[in-house]
C-alpha positions as a printed Julia matrix, in Angstrom:
177×3 Matrix{Float64}:
  -0.08   0.4    -0.21
   1.19   3.64   -0.48
   1.92   6.34    1.88
  -0.48   8.21    0.0
  -3.29   6.08    0.96
  -2.48   5.47    4.29
  -2.6    8.89    5.18
  -5.36   9.63    3.43
  -6.64   6.66    5.24
  -5.42   7.83    9.02
  -6.35  11.35    8.2
 -10.59  10.64    7.46
 -10.68   8.04   10.61
  -9.5   10.56   12.88
 -12.25  12.55   14.87
 -10.6   15.09   16.07
 -10.12  17.17   13.0
 -12.1   17.71    9.69
 -10.41  17.19    5.92
 -11.67  20.15    4.65
  -9.47  19.59    0.9
  -7.58  17.42   -0.93
  -5.68  19.14   -4.43
  -4.58  16.28   -6.29
  -3.4   18.31   -9.62
  -3.14  16.12  -12.82
   0.3   14.98  -13.81
   2.51  14.29  -16.2
   6.33  13.47  -15.23
   7.87  13.54  -18.91
   6.38  17.33  -18.8
   6.58  18.57  -15.36
   9.74  16.57  -13.75
   9.57  14.08  -11.01
   7.93  15.43   -8.35
   3.79  15.07   -8.54
   2.64  17.34   -5.02
  -0.22  16.96   -3.29
  -2.2   19.22   -0.4
  -4.14  18.3     2.11
  -5.91  20.45    3.92
  -7.29  20.08    7.19
  -8.58  21.79   10.57
  -9.69  20.62   14.54
 -13.41  19.44   14.54
 -13.27  22.41   17.53
 -11.58  25.27   16.02
  -8.51  26.05   17.9
  -6.32  29.37   17.7
  -3.36  28.62   20.25
  -0.1   27.91   18.23
   0.89  25.4    20.86
  -2.48  23.25   20.52
  -2.02  23.17   16.65
   1.74  22.13   16.83
   0.82  19.22   19.08
  -2.25  18.23   16.9
   0.04  18.46   14.13
   3.05  16.28   15.76
   0.07  14.17   16.55
  -1.98  13.27   13.25
   0.38  10.39   12.0
   2.39   7.96   13.16
   5.02   7.65   11.09
   8.3   10.57   11.02
   7.31  13.34    8.42
   9.96  14.12    5.14
   9.64  17.85    6.59
   7.83  19.88    8.48
   7.82  23.32    9.37
   6.48  24.71   12.55
   3.59  26.54   14.26
   4.76  30.53   15.44
   2.97  33.49   16.57
   4.02  36.24   15.96
   3.36  40.5    16.87
   0.67  40.22   14.83
   0.7   36.79   12.26
   0.21  32.91   13.44
   2.29  31.73   10.99
   0.68  27.78    9.73
   2.98  24.84   10.18
   2.91  22.19    8.13
   4.59  18.83    7.54
   5.15  16.47    4.47
   6.04  13.57    3.23
   8.22  12.06   -0.22
   6.79   8.69   -1.55
   8.61   7.21   -4.24
   6.11   6.32   -6.85
   8.53   4.94  -10.2
  11.65   5.45  -12.01
  11.87   8.13  -15.15
  14.97   6.33  -17.31
  15.54   8.45  -20.69
  18.9    7.57  -23.23
  20.35  10.09  -25.21
  22.52   8.75  -28.11
  25.25  10.82  -30.08
  26.24   9.46  -33.42
  29.06  11.94  -35.24
  29.44  10.68  -38.88
  32.07  13.62  -40.04
  35.32  11.97  -40.12
  37.63  14.45  -39.35
  35.56  15.32  -36.39
  35.99  11.14  -34.99
  38.98  11.98  -35.42
  39.52  14.43  -32.45
  36.98  12.7   -29.87
  37.58  13.38  -26.83
  38.2   10.28  -24.08
  34.45   9.93  -22.99
  33.36   8.7   -27.0
  34.69   5.36  -27.34
  33.68   5.29  -30.96
  32.41   7.05  -33.08
  28.67   6.85  -31.14
  28.42   7.69  -27.27
  24.9    6.8   -25.27
  24.31   9.14  -21.99
  21.39   6.5   -20.04
  20.3    8.44  -17.16
  17.71   6.96  -14.22
  16.13   9.83  -11.06
  13.33   8.71   -9.32
   9.42   9.98   -9.53
   8.35  10.82   -6.34
   5.03  11.87   -4.94
   5.3   15.26   -1.77
   2.24  14.61   -0.23
   1.64  18.07    1.98
  -0.21  18.42    5.48
  -1.46  21.54    5.99
  -3.51  21.97    9.64
  -5.29  25.43   10.11
  -6.94  26.67   12.72
 -10.16  26.04   11.45
 -12.53  24.69    8.64
 -13.56  28.39    7.02
  -9.7   29.45    6.85
  -8.57  25.34    5.82
 -11.4   26.2     2.58
  -9.61  30.16    2.22
  -6.04  28.32    2.11
  -6.95  25.68   -0.56
  -8.18  28.53   -2.57
  -5.09  30.72   -2.42
  -5.91  32.81    0.48
  -4.06  32.69    4.23
  -1.61  29.58    2.7
   0.63  30.25    4.98
  -0.22  32.45    7.68
  -3.13  34.89    9.04
  -2.69  38.36   10.77
  -4.3   37.89   14.29
  -7.04  40.31   13.61
  -8.57  37.86   11.18
  -8.21  35.16   13.77
  -9.84  36.82   16.08
 -12.94  37.58   14.17
 -13.02  33.85   13.41
 -13.52  33.03   16.4
 -16.39  35.56   17.7
 -18.9   34.41   14.89
 -19.43  30.37   17.12
 -18.73  32.45   20.8
 -21.65  34.7    19.41
 -24.34  32.07   17.75
 -23.17  29.9    21.66
 -24.36  33.12   22.87
 -27.85  33.61   21.19
 -28.59  29.87   22.17
 -27.07  27.82   19.36
 -25.41  25.01   20.34
 -22.06  25.0    18.3
 -19.15  21.93   18.36
């Protein structure tokens, strides 16, 4: 089974979070190179705004260690979002180039790398899927991020405005999870 499928299954089964969006664009390794990028946008079901709480949730999401990660960080007027990614080997791309010289005057002056008038260069490179797990304080912010807004950080005043609506609804008698 692939790491990607394991990650998706684990995230969808986790009762503490909501998978808001998965962006898995069409990928052609011949045209685009050796790395497919997948972005998974998630948020805690209860919503939270503390960098420490979000970091703790992100750290405990998956049992396997990420290839790399960025931590949540509170700055003076911004919350920088944490995320992590996992690299998965998904194949190999091989190429073969053959050079044949037909000019006899050049053949006499060939570099040592040419054994005969023909030189073959074979190359292999790994095809990789990079799976980004992007955690946001609530579903609305995760949705904005999946659409390109507030992807890496958010002003604290916008975050505070996001937290006022549930409190207001609660005071008006609505049940808010």
